[in-house]
C-alpha positions, -999 to 999 in steps of 0.1 A, spaced: 451 396 324 420 405 303 393 379 302 359 378 283 326 366 296 296 361 274 264 379 286 239 351 294 217 366 322 195 397 325 218 410 353 248 408 330 228 426 302 221 454 326 259 456 333 265 456 296 242 485 290 254 505 321 291 502 315 294 534 294 277 553 322 308 546 343 332 551 315 318 585 305 306 598 339 330 627 338 327 635 301 306 666 294 300 656 258 286 621 262 248 619 259 235 588 276 208 566 260 177 555 279 186 523 297 152 508 292 153 514 254 189 499 252 178 468 271 148 463 247 169 468 216 193 441 228 166 417 241 164 388 217 128 382 227 116 418 222 134 431 192 121 416 159 154 422 142 164 388 156 140 373 130 169 377 106 199 383 128 218 369 158 241 385 183 264 376 212 273 401 238 306 400 258 320 419 288 358 423 292 372 420 328 405 430 344 403 408 375 367 416 387 364 450 371 345 455 339 368 473 314 350 468 281 320 455 261 312 444 226 282 430 206 290 406 177 263 405 151 254 384 121 227 400 99 216 371 77 198 394 52 231 411 46 251 379 45 228 355 26 206 378 4 229 407 -3 260 386 -3 281 407 20 301 382 40 305 405 70 304 400 107 292 432 124 303 445 158 287 473 178 281 486 213 319 487 216 333 506 246 365 501 265 390 518 288 421 533 273 440 500 271 447 486 237 449 450 251 413 453 261 403 465 226 424 437 211 406 410 231 372 424 223 378 426 186 395 392 185 362 377 197 344 393 167 372 380 144 369 346 159 331 344 153 335 357 117 361 330 110 339 304 125 311 312 99 336 316 70 329 353 66 352 376 47 357 406 70 346 423 102 333 459 103 320 482 130 309 497 151 274 493 137 240 482 149 218 454 136 208 474 105 215 507 88 187 523 109 209 523 139 240 541 153 272 535 135 308 547 134 338 557 156 341 594 162 373 606 145 368 644 149 344 666 169 354 653 203 342 685 219 307 682 205 279 663 222 264 633 204 227 633 194 202 606 205 210 586 173 248 587 174 275 574 196 302 595 213 337 581 218 369 592 233 398 600 208 417 568 218 390 545 202 401 554 166 438 553 176 433 517 189 418 506 156 447 521 136 473 504 159 455 471 155 457 473 116 420 482 109 412 504 80 384 529 76 355 516 56 324 539 56 328 576 67 300 599 78 301 637 82 278 659 103 271 696 100 259 725 121 234 748 103 223 783 111 186 791 104 179 827 93 149 844 108 131 848 75 126 823 47 154 821 22 140 838 -9 157 814 -33 142 784 -15 107 799 -15 108 807 -52 121 773 -62 96 755 -40 67 773 -58 82 765 -92 88 728 -85 53 723 -70 37 737 -101 60 720 -125 53 685 -112 19 689 -96 32 683 -61 16 693 -28 25 693 9 4 670 31 -9 689 62 -10 667 93 -33 678 121 -26 649 145 -4 619 151 -32 597 138 -30 614 104 6 603 100 1 566 105 -12 558 70 20 572 55 46 555 78 50 524 56 54 546 25 81 566 43 102 535 50 96 523 14 110 557 3 140 552 26 147 518 9 145 535 -25 166 565 -15 195 547 0 197 513 -17 228 523 -36 248 534 -6 275 511 7 260 505 41 225 497 29 204 467 42 167 467 33 143 476 61 120 447 68 82 451 75 86 437 110 112 464 117 89 491 104 62 479 127 87 479 156 99 514 149 64 527 147 56 513 181 89 524 196 91 560 184 55 570 178 54 587 212 82 610 202 66 621 169 51 656 166 30 661 135 44 696 127 80 682 127 72 659 97 69 671 61 55 649 34 51 657 -3 27 639 -26 22 638 -64 -11 644 -83 -22 608 -75 -16 612 -38 15 590 -38 42 600 -13 73 611 -32 94 628 -4 94 633 33 116 647 61 116 642 99 131 667 122 130 667 160 139 691 188 174 684 201 171 660 230 208 659 239 206 682 269 175 666 282 190 631 279 221 643 297 199 655 326 178 623 325 210 602 328 194 571 313 161 570 330 126 586 325 121 584 363 118 604 385 123 635 363 137 623 330 103 625 313 100 661 324 133 671 308 123 654 275 89 671 276 105 705 281 129 698 252 99 692 230 81 724 242 108 749 244 140 745 224 161 767 200 179 736 187 168 708 164 182 678 146 175 666 111 169 629 113 156 615 81 150 626 45 137 604 18 131 613 -19 118 590 -46 147 584 -71 123 596 -98 123 630 -82 159 632 -71 178 661 -86 146 679 -96 145 705 -69 121 687 -45 145 696 -16 134 732 -20 99 722 -10 112 702 20 134 731 32 106 756 28 85 736 51 113 729 75 124 765 78 88 777 83 86 753 112 119 764 126 110 800 124 77 794 140 93 775 169 122 799 174 148 773 163 180 788 149 205 760 155 202 727 137 224 696 135 223 672 106 221 634 108 254 616 99 256 615 61 280 593 41 308 614 29 302 604 -7 266 615 -5 273 649 -19 238 654 -31 225 656 4 253 679 15 244 703 -12 211 708 4 226 727 33 244 754 13 218 781 21 223 776 58 260 783 65 270 747 70 299 739 92 312 704 94 317 697 131 320 659 133 332 630 114 330 593 121 340 560 104 335 523 106 366 502 106 372 470 87 396 441 88 397 411 64 395 377 80 
């Protein structure tokens, strides 16, 4: 018989975070998160998202053996301000037993009904800045540090339990040529002159800080019409700055400004940390930090994480400037393999950006929804 226990102690929270390490210990494609970061994200005293959200965590047991986990989340900005009467669930992992999946999802269903919400959807995080979606293709590809990996049976369980796909994301592999794409270089020059735009040259991490708030403001403007959008709050911006600043490398960030010095577009790319995180196996100690440092210093792979463009400049060729800067970086660093961040399948404008780089869709993932 499958039973659920709510996570109420720090020891149980550690068990919650570590469960996937057992589930995926023999999977060559699963890239583990850093345990310390996961604990901080889920800690209601440390993560400021709980200013406007609440969550309950549950572990599923078969006798005394942990066989699954789930986080059930209420985002009050989404529910009360945007009007989406949704209960979120995330951090969903389970053994290949549909009864376990059913018990876990029934808990999310129960909480949603208790608060008179309309539907449940997941897996997602607390906001649209976090991991989302069940992998539905690309099971022989490693996840990145900002995506989840799941076995094929996850999606099968959802379909058997009557859940329907809601949002779908696609991911691409890109091949970077050894010299700058001539068409991109030409368009970049034309667009910069036409609109009086210029590239901001960052010399140090300190130079980036004054622009971080503007970047998040651009993210809100860029994605506010997409179905998964929830506005990023200032306290979240401050938290992300503190959490991820150590990973930032100035030359991996491209920012474009107008004649008045206003930020109108940016991109953030990072060396691929997938292999390093696999070696670290959840911890920076004793040698995890070394593997991450090596990934920063010497790597022929990178990941495209964020791109934001002011709606006023969307469709005006600004992406050519971004890609000129990004490719110059990649060529200088010896990077020839790049993976995109998950993009909503309907976001064809973003997908058009990759056409000069031999894009190959290698993964797809979806959230699943059920009406209450």
